[in-house]
C-alpha positions in Angstrom: -5.2 6.6 16.4 -8.7 6.6 17.9 -10.1 8.3 14.7 -8.3 5.7 12.6 -9.9 2.7 14.4 -13.4 4.4 14.5 -13.2 5.0 10.7 -12.3 1.3 10.2 -15.4 0.3 12.1 -17.5 2.9 10.3 -16.3 1.4 7.0 -18.8 -1.5 7.5 -21.9 0.7 7.4 -20.9 4.0 5.6 -22.8 4.6 2.4 -21.1 5.0 -0.9 -22.1 8.6 -1.3 -20.9 9.5 2.2 -17.5 7.9 1.6 -17.1 9.7 -1.7 -17.7 12.9 0.1 -15.2 12.0 2.9 -12.4 10.4 0.8 -11.6 12.1 -2.5 -9.0 11.5 -5.2 -7.3 14.5 -6.7 -5.8 13.0 -9.8 -7.7 9.9 -11.1 -6.3 11.0 -14.5 -3.0 9.4 -13.4 -4.8 6.0 -13.4 -6.1 6.7 -16.8 -2.7 7.7 -18.0 -1.2 4.3 -16.9 -4.2 2.5 -18.4 -3.2 4.0 -21.8 0.2 2.4 -21.3 -1.7 -1.0 -21.2 -0.3 -1.9 -17.7 -1.5 -3.1 -14.4 -0.8 -1.0 -11.3 0.7 -1.6 -7.9 -0.4 1.0 -5.4 2.1 1.2 -2.5 0.4 2.5 0.7 1.6 3.3 4.2 -0.1 3.1 7.6 -0.9 6.7 7.3 -4.2 8.6 7.8 -7.3 6.7 6.6 -5.4 4.2 4.4 -8.2 1.7 4.7 -10.5 3.8 2.6 -8.3 3.7 -0.6 -10.5 0.8 -1.8 -13.2 3.3 -2.4 -11.6 4.0 -5.8 -13.8 1.2 -7.0 -16.7 3.6 -6.6 -15.3 5.6 -9.6 -15.4 4.8 -13.2 -11.9 3.4 -13.7 -10.8 0.6 -16.1 -9.4 -1.6 -13.4 -10.6 -4.2 -10.9 -9.4 -3.5 -7.4 -7.4 -6.1 -5.4 -6.2 -5.7 -1.8 -3.1 -7.8 -0.9 -3.3 -8.6 2.8 -1.5 -10.5 5.5 -3.7 -12.7 7.7 -4.2 -11.5 11.2 -3.7 -14.1 13.9 -6.8 -13.1 15.9 -9.6 -14.6 13.8 -12.2 -12.0 14.8 -9.9 -9.0 13.8 -9.0 -10.9 10.7 -12.7 -11.3 9.7 -13.3 -7.6 10.5 -10.3 -6.5 8.4 -11.5 -8.7 5.5 -15.1 -7.4 5.7 -13.8 -3.8 5.6 -11.3 -4.3 2.8 -13.7 -6.4 0.6 -16.3 -3.7 0.3 -16.7 -1.8 -2.9 -16.2 -4.9 -5.1 -12.5 -5.2 -4.2 -11.1 -8.7 -4.0 -8.7 -9.7 -1.3 -5.6 -11.7 -2.1 -3.5 -13.4 0.7 0.1 -12.5 0.4 1.2 -16.0 -0.6 -1.3 -16.1 -3.5 -0.3 -12.7 -5.0 1.9 -13.8 -7.9 -0.4 -16.6 -9.0 -3.4 -14.3 -8.9 -1.7 -11.5 -10.9 -0.5 -14.0 -13.5 -3.9 -15.5 -13.9 -5.5 -12.1 -14.2 -3.1 -11.1 -16.9 -3.7 -14.3 -18.8 -7.5 -13.7 -18.6 -7.2 -10.1 -19.7 -8.2 -8.6 -16.3 -6.7 -5.2 -15.7 -5.9 -5.0 -12.0 -5.0 -2.3 -9.5 -3.3 -4.0 -6.6 -3.1 -2.2 -3.2 -0.1 -3.1 -1.0 0.4 -1.7 2.5 4.2 -1.7 2.0 5.7 -0.4 5.3 5.1 -3.6 7.2 8.0 -5.3 9.0 9.0 -8.8 7.9 9.7 -11.5 10.5 13.3 -11.3 11.7 14.1 -14.7 10.1 13.0 -13.4 6.7 14.5 -9.9 7.1 17.0 -10.0 4.2 16.8 -6.3 3.3 17.3 -3.3 5.6 17.5 0.5 5.2 17.2 3.6 7.2 13.7 4.9 7.8 12.8 7.7 10.2 16.3 7.6 11.7 16.4 3.9 12.4 17.8 1.0 10.3 14.9 -1.4 9.9 14.0 -4.4 7.8 11.7 -3.8 4.8 9.4 -5.8 2.6 10.4 -6.0 -1.1 7.1 -7.3 -2.4 6.5 -4.5 -4.9 10.2 -4.3 -5.8 10.2 -7.9 -6.8 6.7 -8.2 -8.3 6.6 -5.1 -10.5 9.7 -5.9 -12.8 8.8 -9.6 -12.9 5.4 -8.9 -14.4 6.0 -5.4 -15.8 3.5 -3.6 -13.5 3.5 0.2 -13.1 4.0 1.4 -9.5 2.5 4.4 -7.8 2.5 5.8 -4.2 -0.8 6.9 -2.8 -0.4 10.0 -0.7 -3.4 10.2 1.8 -3.8 13.6 3.5 -6.2 14.5 6.3 -8.1 17.7 5.6 -10.1 17.7 8.8 -11.7 15.2 11.1 -13.2 12.4 9.0 -12.2 14.0 5.6 -9.3 13.0 3.4 -7.9 13.4 0.0 -5.6 11.0 -1.9 -3.1 11.8 -4.6 -1.3 9.3 -6.8 2.4 9.8 -7.2 4.2 7.9 -9.9 7.2 5.7 -8.8 7.8 3.8 -12.0 6.1 3.2 -15.3 8.9 0.8 -16.4 10.0 -1.1 -13.3 12.2 -3.5 -15.4 14.5 -0.5 -16.1 14.9 0.6 -12.5 18.1 0.0 -10.5 17.8 -2.3 -7.4 16.1 -0.8 -4.4 14.8 2.3 -6.2 11.1 1.4 -6.1 11.3 0.6 -2.3 13.5 3.5 -1.6 11.3 6.0 -3.4 8.2 4.7 -1.6 9.9 5.1 1.8 11.0 8.6 0.9 7.5 9.7 0.0 6.1 8.2 3.1 8.8 9.7 5.3 8.1 13.1 3.9 4.5 12.8 4.9 5.3 11.5 8.4 7.8 14.4 9.1 5.2 16.9 7.9 2.4 15.6 10.1 3.6 12.7 12.3 0.3 12.6 14.3 -1.4 10.7 11.4 1.0 7.8 11.2 0.1 4.5 13.0 3.1 4.6 15.4 1.8 1.6 17.4 2.3 -0.7 14.3 4.9 -3.4 14.6 7.0 -1.7 12.0 9.4 -0.7 14.8 9.8 -3.9 16.7 13.2 -4.8 15.1 14.8 -1.4 15.1 17.2 -2.1 17.9 18.1 -5.8 17.2 21.3 -7.0 15.7 21.2 -7.0 11.9 21.7 -10.5 10.4 25.2 -11.0 8.9 23.8 -12.0 5.5 21.4 -9.1 5.3 21.6 -6.5 2.5 21.7 -2.9 3.8 20.9 -0.4 1.1 21.0 3.4 1.2 18.2 5.6 -0.1 19.1 8.7 -2.2 
């Protein structure tokens, strides 16, 4: 966890060349493959390893503009820090509530976007309508990508970030769906959680366990909630 926070701070001053040496992508051709399908991309991320450095994809020659979808932090100083870090490398930040409008506007203007979503966050209990098992606990889950992708026909991938050694990472894109409109309910979210869970079980020390993802794991599930099983 200390490494993770130090790397976030270092993100403000690290040079482009240094970052490209420390955070590499193994299969950028997957992004090119989806571009040939003439589709935008949602990248589902977890709070795993140096997930903040995924925006460095903008340092490479890809045919997409990068957008980071973020939820405002209550502490204004940490919120500014998070925005300064995530807005580097020409990535544009989109507040959660403005996501759909921004994506629609980009599509209308012919802007191809790659949208990064940290998708393992926990919704507020009053908005926790969907629950599933994750790491042995039944927890509420966000359905942002699940709802947005079929609505606007956006391809979905998972980004698997692995720590090679201290300060060095590699990221691999794993396809979740090229045709989200054809996917059964909960498959996109379920596949994302399955991929993330595999990583956590393999190397649990790189997951941000202090994150509020777990704050609702022992509370009564609302009566009107939908509980779905992952295959």
